[in-house]
C-alpha positions in Angstrom: -4.5 -14.0 17.4 -3.0 -13.6 13.9 -6.3 -13.8 12.2 -7.8 -11.2 14.6 -5.0 -8.7 14.3 -4.6 -8.9 10.5 -1.8 -9.8 8.2 0.5 -6.9 9.0 1.5 -8.5 12.3 3.6 -11.3 10.9 7.3 -11.5 10.5 7.9 -15.2 11.4 5.4 -18.0 12.1 6.7 -21.1 13.8 4.5 -24.1 14.5 4.8 -27.5 16.1 4.1 -30.2 13.6 0.7 -31.7 14.4 -0.3 -28.8 16.8 -2.9 -26.2 16.0 -1.2 -23.3 17.8 0.8 -20.8 15.7 3.3 -18.5 17.3 4.0 -15.0 16.0 6.5 -12.2 16.4 4.5 -9.0 16.4 6.1 -6.1 14.5 4.0 -3.3 16.0 3.4 -1.6 19.4 -0.3 -2.6 19.7 -0.5 -1.3 23.3 0.1 2.3 22.2 -2.4 1.8 19.3 -5.1 0.6 21.7 -4.5 3.6 23.9 -4.9 5.9 20.9 -8.3 4.3 20.2 -9.4 5.0 23.8 -8.3 8.6 23.4 -10.4 8.8 20.2 -7.3 9.6 18.3 -6.6 6.4 16.4 -3.3 6.0 14.7 -1.3 3.2 13.1 0.8 1.2 15.6 4.5 2.0 15.8 6.8 -0.5 14.3 9.0 -2.4 16.6 12.4 -3.7 15.3 12.3 -6.9 17.4 13.3 -9.3 14.6 16.8 -10.5 15.5 19.0 -13.5 15.8 18.2 -14.2 19.5 14.5 -14.3 18.7 15.0 -16.7 15.9 17.0 -19.1 18.1 14.5 -18.9 21.0 11.4 -19.3 18.9 12.9 -22.3 17.0 13.7 -24.3 20.1 11.9 -27.6 20.3 9.8 -26.9 17.2 9.8 -29.0 14.1 8.5 -26.6 11.5 9.7 -23.1 10.5 7.8 -20.6 8.3 10.2 -17.8 7.2 8.7 -14.8 5.4 11.5 -12.3 5.8 14.5 -11.5 3.5 17.5 -13.7 2.5 19.6 -15.0 -0.3 20.9 -18.4 -1.5 23.1 -19.0 1.6 21.8 -16.9 4.5 18.9 -15.2 6.1 19.1 -11.4 6.4 18.5 -10.0 9.9 17.8 -6.2 10.2 20.1 -4.5 12.7 19.4 -0.9 12.1 16.7 1.2 10.3 16.8 4.8 9.2 14.5 7.0 7.1 16.3 6.0 3.9 17.5 2.5 4.4 17.8 -0.6 6.5 21.0 -2.4 7.4 21.1 -6.2 7.6 23.3 -8.8 9.1 23.7 -12.3 7.7 22.4 -15.3 9.7 23.1 -18.9 8.8 20.0 -20.9 9.4 22.2 -23.9 10.3 22.8 -22.1 13.6 19.2 -22.3 14.8 20.4 -24.7 17.4 17.9 -27.6 17.0 17.2 -29.1 13.6 13.7 -28.4 12.4 12.2 -30.9 10.0 10.0 -28.7 7.9 10.6 -25.3 6.3 8.3 -22.9 4.5 10.5 -20.1 2.9 9.2 -17.0 1.1 11.9 -14.7 -0.4 13.7 -14.3 -3.7 16.2 -17.1 -4.4 15.1 -19.0 -1.3 15.3 -22.3 -3.3 19.1 -21.9 -3.4 19.4 -22.6 0.3 17.8 -26.0 0.0 21.0 -28.0 -0.1 22.2 -26.4 3.2 18.9 -27.1 5.0 18.5 -30.6 3.6 22.1 -31.3 4.8 20.9 -30.6 8.3 18.4 -33.4 8.1 15.2 -31.5 7.1 12.5 -33.7 5.6 10.7 -31.1 3.5 11.2 -27.5 2.1 8.4 -25.4 0.6 10.1 -22.6 -1.3 8.6 -19.6 -3.1 11.3 -18.1 -5.3 9.4 -15.9 -7.7 6.9 -13.0 -7.6 4.1 -15.0 -9.3 1.7 -14.9 -6.4 1.2 -13.2 -3.0 1.7 -14.9 0.3 -1.0 -14.1 2.8 1.0 -15.5 5.7 -1.6 -16.6 8.3 -4.0 -18.1 5.7 -1.2 -19.8 3.8 0.3 -21.3 7.0 -3.2 -22.4 8.1 -3.8 -24.4 4.9 -0.3 -25.7 4.8 -0.4 -27.2 8.3 -4.1 -28.2 8.0 -3.0 -30.9 5.5 0.2 -31.9 7.3 -1.1 -35.4 7.8 -1.8 -35.8 4.1 0.6 -36.6 1.2 3.0 -33.7 0.8 1.7 -33.0 -2.7 -1.8 -32.3 -1.3 -0.4 -30.1 1.4 1.5 -28.0 -1.2 -1.4 -27.8 -3.7 -3.8 -26.6 -1.0 -1.4 -24.0 0.4 -0.5 -22.6 -3.0 -3.9 -22.7 -4.7 -5.4 -21.0 -1.8 -3.6 -17.8 -2.8 -5.3 -17.8 -6.2 -8.7 -18.4 -4.6 -8.1 -15.4 -2.4 -7.3 -13.3 -5.4 -10.6 -14.4 -7.0 -13.1 -14.0 -4.2 -11.5 -11.8 -1.4 -11.4 -8.0 -1.6 -10.1 -7.5 1.9 -8.9 -4.0 2.4 -7.2 -5.0 5.6 -4.6 -7.0 3.8 -1.7 -4.6 3.7 1.3 -5.4 1.6 4.5 -3.7 0.7 6.3 -4.3 -2.7 6.8 -7.9 -3.5 10.4 -7.6 -2.2 9.5 -6.1 1.2 7.2 -8.4 3.2 8.3 -7.0 6.5 8.0 -3.3 7.3 11.2 -1.9 8.7 12.0 1.8 9.0 9.9 4.2 7.0 7.5 2.1 4.8 7.7 4.7 2.1 11.4 4.4 1.4 11.8 0.8 0.2 13.4 -0.4 -3.0 14.0 -3.8 -4.6 17.1 -5.4 -3.0 17.6 -7.4 -6.2 18.7 -6.0 -9.5 15.8 -5.8 -11.9 16.2 -4.2 -15.4 12.6 -3.0 -15.8 11.1 -0.1 -17.7 7.9 1.3 -16.2 5.0 1.8 -18.6 4.3 5.4 -19.6 1.2 6.9 -18.0 -1.2 9.1 -20.0 -2.9 12.1 -18.4 -6.5 12.5 -19.6 -8.4 15.6 -18.3 -6.9 15.2 -14.8 -7.2 11.4 -14.7 -4.5 8.9 -15.5 -4.5 5.9 -17.8 -1.9 3.0 -17.8 -1.9 0.6 -20.7 0.2 -2.6 -20.9 0.2 -5.5 -23.2 2.1 -8.8 -23.3 2.2 -11.9 -25.6 2.4 -15.2 -23.7 5.1 -17.3 -25.3 4.1 -20.8 -26.2 4.9 -23.7 -28.5 2.8 -26.6 -30.0 4.8 -29.8 -29.3 4.0 -33.0 -31.2 5.0 -36.1 -29.3 3.9 -39.7 -29.8 1.0 -38.7 -32.1 -0.3 -36.2 -29.5 -0.1 -32.4 -29.6 0.7 -30.4 -26.4 0.7 -26.6 -25.7 3.8 -25.5 -23.7 4.0 -22.0 -22.2 7.6 -20.9 -21.8 7.4 -17.8 -19.7 4.6 -18.3 -17.2 5.0 -16.9 -13.7 3.4 -20.0 -12.1 0.8 -22.7 -12.7 -2.6 -23.4 -11.1 -3.0 -27.1 -10.3 -6.3 -28.6 -9.3 -7.7 -32.1 -9.1 -9.1 -33.6 -12.4 -8.5 -30.2 -14.2 -6.0 -29.2 -16.8 -2.9 -27.5 -15.4 -3.2 -23.7 -16.1 -0.3 -21.3 -16.6 -0.6 -18.0 -14.6 0.8 -14.6 -15.5 1.0 -11.9 -12.8 1.1 -8.2 -13.5 1.2 -5.5 -10.8 0.5 -1.8 -10.9 1.5 0.5 -8.1 -0.8 3.6 -7.8 0.2 6.7 -5.9 -1.0 7.6 -2.4 -4.6 8.8 -2.2 -5.4 7.5 -5.6 -8.8 6.1 -6.6 -9.2 3.3 -9.2 -11.8 4.3 -11.8 -11.8 1.3 -14.1 -10.0 -1.8 -15.3 -10.4 -3.6 -18.6 -8.7 -6.1 -20.8 -8.8 -6.9 -24.5 -7.9 -10.3 -25.8 -6.7 -11.6 -29.2 -7.3 -15.4 -29.3 -6.6 -18.4 -31.5 -8.2 -21.8 -31.3 -6.5 -25.2 -31.7 -8.1 -28.6 -32.1 -6.9 -32.0 -31.1 -4.9 -30.8 -28.1 -3.9 -33.2 -25.4 -5.3 -31.9 -22.0 -2.5 -31.6 -19.4 -4.3 -33.5 -16.6 -2.1 -35.4 -14.2 -3.9 -38.5 -12.8 -4.1 -38.4 -9.0 -3.1 -41.0 -6.6 -6.2 -43.2 -6.2 -5.3 -43.9 -2.6 -5.9 -40.3 -1.6 -7.8 -38.6 -4.5 -10.9 -39.4 -6.5 -10.3 -39.4 -10.3 -13.1 -37.9 -12.2 -13.6 -37.3 -16.0 -13.1 -33.6 -16.9 -16.1 -32.1 -18.6 -16.8 -28.6 -19.9 -14.2 -25.8 -19.9 -11.4 -24.7 -17.5 -10.8 -22.1 -16.3 -14.2 -20.5 -16.5 -12.7 -17.1 -16.0 -9.4 -16.1 -17.6 -8.4 -13.3 -15.2 -8.8 -12.2 -11.6 -7.7 -9.0 -9.9 -7.1 -7.7 -6.4 -6.9 -4.1 -5.2 -5.3 -3.5 -1.8 -4.2 -0.5 0.2 -0.7 -0.3 1.6 0.3 1.1 4.9 1.4 4.4 3.3 -2.0 4.7 1.5 -0.7 3.7 -1.9 -2.7 1.1 -3.8 -1.3 -2.0 -5.3 -3.4 -3.5 -8.2 -2.7 -7.1 -9.0 -3.9 -9.0 -12.0 -3.7 -12.8 -12.5 -4.2 -13.9 -16.1 -4.6 -17.4 -17.7 -3.6 -17.3 -21.4 -5.5 -20.5 -22.2 -8.9 -22.1 -21.8 -9.1 -25.9 -22.2 -12.3 -27.7 -23.3 -13.2 -31.3 -22.7 -13.5 -32.0 -26.5 -9.7 -31.4 -26.7 -10.0 -27.9 -28.0 -7.9 -25.1 -26.6 -8.3 -21.3 -26.9 -5.1 -19.3 -26.5 -5.0 -15.6 -25.9 -2.0 -14.6 -27.9 -2.0 -11.0 -26.8 -3.4 -9.6 -23.6 -4.0 -5.8 -23.4 -4.5 -4.3 -20.0 -6.0 -0.9 -19.4 -6.1 0.8 -16.0 -7.7 4.2 -15.3 -7.4 6.1 -12.0 -7.2 9.5 -10.4 -4.5 10.8 -8.1 -3.2 14.1 -6.8 0.3 13.4 -8.2 1.8 10.9 -10.6 5.1 10.2 -12.4 4.1 9.9 -16.1 7.4 8.7 -17.5 11.0 8.0 -16.6 13.8 7.5 -19.1 17.6 7.0 -19.4 20.0 6.5 -22.3 22.9 4.1 -22.8 26.2 6.0 -22.4 29.9 5.5 -22.7 32.1 4.7 -19.7 32.8 7.8 -17.6 30.0 10.0 -19.1 27.3 11.5 -17.0 23.9 9.8 -17.1 20.9 12.1 -17.4 17.7 10.6 -16.0 14.5 12.4 -17.1 11.1 12.2 -15.5 7.8 13.9 -15.9 5.8 14.4 -12.8 2.2 15.6 -13.2 0.3 17.5 -10.5 -3.5 17.8 -10.2 -3.1 20.2 -7.2 -4.0 23.8 -7.6 -0.9 25.2 -5.9 2.9 24.6 -5.9 4.2 21.8 -3.7 7.7 20.8 -2.7 8.6 17.2 -3.3 11.6 15.1 -2.5 12.8 13.0 -5.4 14.6 9.9 -4.2 16.9 8.1 -6.7 18.4 4.7 -6.4 21.1 3.5 -8.9 22.1 -0.2 -8.6 24.5 -2.5 -10.4 25.6 -6.0 -9.5 28.5 -4.5 -7.6 27.1 -1.4 -5.8 24.1 0.7 -5.0 23.7 4.5 -4.5 20.8 6.3 -3.0 20.4 10.1 -3.3 17.7 12.7 -2.7 17.0 16.2 -3.9 14.2 18.7 -3.5 12.0 19.9 -6.4 9.2 22.4 -6.6 6.1 20.8 -8.3 3.8 23.2 -10.1 0.2 22.3 -11.3 0.4 20.4 -14.5 3.5 18.7 -16.0 6.9 19.1 -14.4 10.1 18.0 -16.3 12.8 17.0 -13.9 16.3 15.9 -14.8 18.6 14.0 -12.4 22.4 13.6 -13.0 24.4 10.5 -12.0 28.1 10.8 -12.4 29.6 7.5 -11.1 29.7 5.5 -14.4 33.2 4.1 -14.2 32.0 0.5 -14.3 30.6 -1.0 -17.5 27.4 -3.0 -17.5 23.7 -2.6 -16.6 22.5 0.0 -14.2 19.0 -0.3 -12.6 17.2 3.0 -11.8 14.4 3.3 -9.2 12.7 6.6 -8.3 10.2 7.6 -5.6 8.7 11.1 -5.1 7.4 12.1 -1.7 5.3 15.2 -1.1 3.6 16.0 2.2 4.0 12.4 3.2 2.3 11.1 0.0 4.3 8.6 -1.9 4.4 8.3 -5.7 6.2 5.3 -7.3 8.5 3.5 -7.4 9.1 3.9 -11.1 11.8 2.0 -12.9 14.1 2.3 -15.9 17.7 1.2 -16.7 20.7 2.0 -18.8 23.9 0.4 -20.0 27.4 1.8 -19.7 29.7 0.5 -22.6 33.3 1.0 -23.5 32.5 2.4 -26.9 29.9 2.5 -29.5 31.4 1.0 -32.6 28.5 1.8 -35.0 29.4 5.4 -35.5 33.1 4.6 -35.7 32.9 2.5 -38.8 33.1 5.4 -41.3 36.5 6.7 -40.4 38.6 3.5 -40.9 36.8 2.7 -44.1 37.5 6.3 -45.4 41.1 5.8 -44.5 41.2 2.7 -46.7 39.9 4.8 -49.6 42.7 7.3 -49.2 45.1 4.5 -49.6 43.2 3.2 -52.7 42.5 6.2 -54.9 40.1 4.1 -57.0 37.6 4.3 -54.2 37.2 0.5 -54.3 38.6 -2.3 -52.3 38.1 -6.0 -53.0 40.1 -8.3 -50.7 39.8 -12.0 -50.8 41.5 -13.4 -47.7 40.8 -17.0 -48.7 38.5 -18.9 -51.0 36.1 -19.1 -48.0 36.3 -15.4 -46.9 36.2 -12.1 -48.7 34.9 -8.5 -48.3 34.3 -5.6 -50.5 34.2 -1.8 -49.6 33.1 1.0 -51.9 31.9 4.6 -51.8 29.0 6.0 -53.9 28.6 9.7 -53.3 28.4 10.2 -49.5 27.4 6.6 -48.9 30.0 4.0 -47.8 29.1 0.3 -48.4 30.8 -2.7 -47.0 30.1 -6.4 -47.7 31.7 -9.3 -45.9 31.1 -13.0 -46.6 32.4 -16.1 -44.8 31.1 -19.5 -43.8 30.0 -18.3 -40.4 28.8 -14.7 -40.9 27.6 -12.4 -43.6 27.7 -8.6 -43.1 26.3 -5.8 -45.2 26.8 -2.1 -44.0 25.6 1.1 -45.6 26.6 4.3 -44.0 25.7 7.9 -44.7 26.3 11.1 -42.6 22.7 10.7 -41.3 22.5 7.0 -40.4 24.1 3.6 -40.5 22.2 0.4 -41.4 23.7 -3.1 -40.9 22.5 -6.5 -41.9 24.1 -9.5 -40.2 23.3 -13.1 -41.0 24.6 -16.1 -39.0 23.4 -19.7 -38.4 21.5 -18.4 -35.3 19.4 -15.8 -37.2 19.3 -12.5 -39.1 19.8 -9.2 -37.4 19.1 -5.8 -38.9 20.4 -2.6 -37.2 19.3 1.0 -38.1 21.1 3.7 -36.2 20.9 7.5 -36.3 21.8 10.2 -33.8 18.3 10.0 -32.3 17.4 6.3 -32.3 18.6 2.7 -32.7 16.4 -0.1 -34.0 17.2 -3.8 -33.7 15.2 -6.4 -35.7 16.0 -10.0 -35.1 14.4 -13.0 -36.9 15.2 -16.6 -36.1 13.5 -19.9 -36.7 12.1 -19.8 -33.2 10.7 -16.2 -33.1 11.4 -12.6 -33.6 12.5 -9.6 -31.5 12.1 -5.9 -32.2 13.8 -3.3 -29.9 13.6 0.4 -30.5 15.6 2.9 -28.4 14.4 6.4 -29.1 14.5 9.6 -27.0 15.4 7.6 -23.9 12.5 5.2 -24.3 12.8 1.5 -25.0 10.0 -0.2 -26.9 10.0 -3.9 -27.8 7.8 -6.4 -29.6 8.5 -10.1 -28.9 7.3 -13.3 -30.5 8.8 -16.3 -28.9 11.0 -16.8 -25.8 12.3 -13.4 -25.0 15.3 -14.6 -22.9 16.4 -16.9 -25.6 16.0 -14.3 -28.3 18.0 -11.7 -26.3 20.8 -14.3 -25.9 20.8 -14.8 -29.7 20.9 -11.1 -30.3 23.9 -10.7 -27.9 25.7 -13.6 -29.6 25.2 -12.1 -33.1 26.3 -8.6 -31.8 29.4 -10.1 -30.3 30.3 -11.9 -33.5 29.6 -8.7 -35.5 31.8 -6.6 -33.2 34.7 -9.1 -33.2 34.6 -9.4 -37.0 34.7 -5.6 -37.5 37.7 -5.4 -35.1 39.4 -8.2 -36.9 39.0 -6.3 -40.2 40.3 -3.2 -38.5 37.1 -1.3 -39.3 36.6 0.2 -35.8 38.7 3.0 -34.3 
């Protein structure tokens, strides 16, 4: 029945090991939908909130395998107990309370791998866990391929189940596959009003308006290293979303990028531009197969033959999700590898409404945050829209809504958020809804800090000059540590040297520039009233971050997570040293 009714019917699939029958909980009132067809007034089936703890217990009885495609965390599954137009409430359910002890689990939700110890402690034999957003789960097909190979070695069962998703992305353009955001597999409450339950610090790309159409451009640089080991050279990708594994073929890293188009939009074109570099004498990452179950063959030619695949699918609320899967490398049997060091993606589409940009600025604790967005309308008359704003931190979340009148053309809208008593990162998500049409979500983020010490350097240094009329200070704290401060016209200059850190600061009324050198790397900071620029160089890569007019731009060469940690470490050492020298107010 699952295949006949389509993918939107699944919440939970539970199967007996070795049996071919799959049992489903249906989310929708199909009887009412069939009646509407007979009345020649077809409509989507009404959602039924039947997913509950009792159903889980009953369906799991006497079964050996559980496929769970709903929400959860590292310790519990989350059971919806009440849905409203704006939100869904959940209750925690401990899977160890299922009653019996199933032997096999297939889990698909963020952080699902964290629950492995609890389930294995109950005597489970195997857990298949999807903990990232690197590929879509088409539940009935994935389950079919997973259980089809249940009598095979577990490695073959997993490879067939996972790789099938990539094959679908390549060859299937099934418009009946409806999906929500990657974080919302099940559809509870109003399908329009759904946000990511996990904190993501993400900046949506700006959209360009071109004669009534829209263009989105995005580029990324896959991070990789050439590793020499035992006279062989290997290419290692450090930030791939997942990997494609096939028999007698090199293992291929996969990068996934998604674009959410507004309701009633139409895709006009998609293109990519590639910047490549070729390496010779590269060891091919082919894992020999078990000869008892696989046939080992010599790899010839190139793999993959195509380096990207895309899928366009309509959501239940008539938005379009465009997904691109990209391989940054092509291997050749002569031990040559072509790497795409930069991948530029261009997407063109038309839509009645679109949010062109969203921005927020870092602020001090207790200040009001101003969130700016630009909503463009291709309609020929004014329309009322509801702007729904979600602010989230690690400790709380806040959802609010306001009305706005949207005129033809561009519309600048500013939203104010007052509750900034906590320091740290704040994630911002925005949806716009007009006449039932949904635009978004769009994302940005901001940081609340105790103080900004860059602008406060000048006053304490000036106070030192008042103490020293010569306008010059040279203090040698020890033979390993000294600093010098001087004033030339309206410029204040400070130099500090020690074994662990070197600091050079130049400050004028218009801007402050700082150069910090540590064993980890060199960091340059340029700050004015309008922008801040960070330039980090290390032996392992470089990172450029520019914050200007509420926008954040970055350019990364290397492992971004590692480079950000180095930047934070240098900034912390910089701040501590300035405070130690009494150069901050």
